[in-house]
C-alpha positions in Angstrom: 16.2 81.5 18.3 15.8 78.2 20.3 13.6 78.1 23.3 14.4 75.9 26.3 12.3 72.8 26.4 9.7 72.7 29.1 9.6 68.9 29.7 13.3 68.2 30.4 14.5 65.0 31.9 15.0 66.7 35.3 11.5 68.1 35.3 9.9 64.8 34.3 11.9 63.0 37.0 11.0 65.6 39.6 7.2 65.2 38.7 7.3 61.4 38.8 9.2 61.4 42.2 6.9 63.8 43.9 3.8 62.1 42.6 5.2 58.6 43.6 6.0 59.8 47.1 2.4 61.2 47.6 1.0 57.9 46.4 3.4 55.9 48.7 2.3 58.0 51.6 -1.4 57.4 50.8 -0.7 53.7 50.7 1.2 53.8 54.0 -1.5 55.6 55.8 -4.5 54.1 54.0 -3.3 50.5 54.4 -2.3 51.0 58.0 1.4 50.6 57.4 2.4 54.0 58.7 2.3 53.0 62.3 4.2 49.8 61.8 7.0 51.6 59.8 6.8 55.0 61.5 10.3 56.3 60.7 10.0 55.0 57.1 6.9 57.0 56.6 8.5 60.1 58.2 11.5 59.7 55.9 9.3 59.7 52.8 7.3 62.8 54.0 10.6 64.6 54.8 12.1 63.9 51.3 8.9 65.0 49.7 8.9 68.2 51.7 12.5 68.9 50.7 11.7 68.2 47.0 8.7 70.6 47.1 10.6 73.2 49.0 13.5 73.2 46.5 11.0 73.8 43.7 9.1 76.6 45.5 11.8 78.4 47.3 14.7 78.3 44.8 15.3 81.7 43.4 12.7 83.3 45.8 14.8 83.7 48.9 18.3 85.0 49.9 20.9 82.4 49.1 22.2 82.3 52.8 18.7 81.8 54.2 18.0 79.1 51.6 21.1 77.3 52.5 20.3 77.4 56.2 16.9 75.9 55.6 18.0 73.1 53.3 21.3 72.2 55.2 19.1 71.9 58.4 16.6 69.6 56.5 19.4 67.6 55.2 20.8 66.9 58.7 17.4 66.0 60.0 16.9 63.7 57.0 20.2 62.0 57.7 19.2 61.3 61.4 15.8 60.0 60.2 17.5 57.7 57.7 19.6 56.1 60.4 16.4 55.7 62.5 14.8 54.0 59.5 17.6 51.4 59.6 17.2 50.9 63.3 13.4 50.3 62.8 13.9 47.9 60.0 16.5 45.9 61.7 14.4 45.5 64.8 11.5 44.2 62.8 13.7 42.0 60.6 15.6 40.3 63.4 12.9 39.7 66.0 14.1 37.0 68.4 17.8 37.3 67.8 19.9 36.9 70.7 21.4 39.9 72.5 25.0 39.1 71.8 24.3 38.4 68.2 22.8 41.9 68.0 25.8 43.5 69.7 28.3 41.5 67.5 26.7 42.3 64.1 26.1 45.9 65.1 29.7 46.4 66.0 30.9 44.6 62.8 28.6 46.6 60.5 29.5 49.9 62.1 33.2 49.1 62.0 33.1 48.2 58.3 31.0 51.2 57.4 33.2 53.6 59.5 36.4 52.3 57.9 34.9 52.9 54.3 33.7 56.4 55.4 37.1 57.4 56.7 38.8 56.8 53.3 35.9 57.9 51.0 36.4 61.3 49.6 38.3 64.3 50.9 37.8 65.7 54.3 38.0 69.5 54.8 40.7 71.2 56.8 39.9 71.4 60.4 40.7 75.1 60.5 37.9 75.8 58.0 35.4 74.0 60.3 36.3 75.7 63.6 36.2 79.3 62.5 33.8 81.4 64.5 31.4 82.5 61.7 28.0 81.5 60.3 29.7 80.1 57.1 31.8 77.8 59.2 28.7 76.5 61.0 27.0 75.9 57.7 30.0 74.1 56.4 30.2 71.9 59.5 26.4 71.2 59.1 26.8 70.4 55.4 29.8 68.1 56.1 27.7 66.2 58.7 24.9 65.8 56.2 27.2 64.5 53.5 29.2 62.2 55.7 26.0 61.1 57.4 24.3 60.3 54.1 27.3 58.3 53.1 27.4 56.4 56.4 23.6 55.7 56.1 24.1 54.4 52.5 27.0 52.1 53.6 24.9 50.8 56.6 21.9 50.3 54.3 23.8 48.1 51.9 25.2 46.0 54.8 21.9 45.7 56.4 20.2 44.8 53.2 22.6 42.0 52.7 22.0 40.7 56.1 18.2 40.9 55.8 18.2 39.0 52.4 20.6 36.3 53.8 19.4 35.8 57.3 15.9 37.4 57.2 14.0 34.1 56.5 15.3 32.6 59.9 13.7 35.5 61.9 10.8 37.7 60.8 11.7 39.1 57.4 11.0 36.5 54.8 11.0 37.2 51.1 7.4 38.4 50.8 7.5 40.3 54.1 7.1 44.1 54.0 10.2 44.4 56.1 12.5 42.7 53.5 10.8 44.4 50.5 11.4 47.8 52.1 15.0 46.9 52.8 15.5 45.7 49.2 14.3 49.1 47.9 16.5 51.0 50.4 19.5 49.0 49.5 19.0 49.5 45.8 18.7 53.2 46.2 21.9 53.2 48.4 23.8 51.1 45.9 22.9 53.5 43.1 23.8 56.6 45.2 27.2 55.1 46.1 27.9 54.1 42.5 27.1 57.6 41.2 29.3 59.3 43.9 32.2 56.9 43.2 32.0 57.4 39.4 31.8 61.1 39.8 34.6 61.2 42.3 36.8 59.4 39.8 35.8 61.7 36.9 36.6 64.8 39.1 40.0 63.4 40.0 41.1 62.4 36.5 39.2 64.8 34.3 41.4 67.7 32.9 39.2 69.6 30.4 41.2 71.7 27.9 38.2 73.6 26.4 34.8 74.9 27.3 33.3 72.1 25.2 35.1 69.4 27.2 34.0 71.0 30.5 30.4 71.2 29.3 30.6 67.6 28.3 31.8 66.6 31.7 28.9 68.6 33.4 26.5 66.9 31.0 27.7 63.5 32.1 27.3 64.5 35.7 23.7 65.5 35.0 23.0 62.1 33.4 24.5 60.3 36.4 22.2 62.3 38.7 19.1 61.7 36.5 19.9 57.9 36.5 20.1 57.9 40.2 16.7 59.7 40.5 15.2 57.2 38.0 16.4 54.3 40.4 14.7 56.1 43.3 11.4 56.4 41.3 11.6 52.7 40.5 12.1 52.0 44.3 9.0 54.1 45.1 6.9 52.1 42.6 8.3 48.9 44.2 7.2 50.1 47.7 3.8 51.2 46.4 3.1 47.8 44.9 4.6 45.7 47.8 3.1 47.7 50.6 -0.4 47.8 49.0 -0.5 44.0 49.2 -0.9 42.2 52.5 1.9 40.0 53.8 1.4 36.1 53.5 -0.8 34.9 56.3 -2.3 38.3 57.1 -5.7 37.4 55.5 -5.6 34.0 57.0 -5.1 35.4 60.5 -7.7 38.0 60.0 -10.3 35.5 58.6 -11.1 33.4 61.7 -11.1 36.6 63.8 -13.7 38.1 61.6 -15.9 35.0 61.9 -16.1 35.1 65.7 -19.7 36.2 66.7 -19.7 39.4 68.8 -21.0 39.2 72.4 -24.5 40.4 72.6 -25.3 43.4 74.9 -27.9 41.4 76.9 -25.3 38.7 77.6 -22.9 41.4 79.0 -25.6 42.7 81.2 -26.5 39.3 82.5 -22.8 38.5 83.3 -22.3 41.8 85.1 -25.6 41.0 87.2 -24.3 37.5 88.1 -27.1 35.8 86.2 -26.6 32.8 83.9 -27.2 33.4 80.3 -30.5 32.2 79.1 -30.6 29.4 76.5 -31.7 30.4 73.0 
């Protein structure tokens, strides 16, 4: 009789991911980065909440209620991921002209929207417009799936723009903005690659036995675990980069720290209209 191993790849990756997310949140808050990258911080906290909820609630609630909770969280996470892109873009391209913003935004959205329209199957409209709770959940799930795909496509495009043009504005190589964007782009590329490979496998695979079917499922599990490993690497990258100050931050803070504070008696003398006595 063989017992199931406790420390599987999925369990190890779950533990590393959750621990790295907590450490990243501590760095964001402790190093005063959370206020500057507010939506990025919220996105990390939201993903950690979903990760913890899936571990604690799975198998302990009715399937329909569980689906309602997690599909709702997925929709919220999709909106937050789009807000993260807006936040990073605004910080990366400070000083860009208004028409440049409009032109690049329309171009990026048009390209991502075109790819989204032809990527993967779309469900029948009749199944989404039915008057039932399941139809509502299917519509919410479709919004989350296509929204995540759109966010990944936009992330890759924005990452390329930040790397190529960031140095001209406010996102040089060692800036927090560019390094956050590099991590986001790497995760997005990994997710798109896994989705593309799995979609090809699903279209072409024709298992003729239970062993072949299980082999395909095992390959899918390995792809998912590889994607999770890339996300863990991105978390470690963000922890290291956001822990360190940006170039010039210490130099700016140094002279300010050397300024002698105004003495209370000087303030009282100025308020009374009297000249400050010489020391």
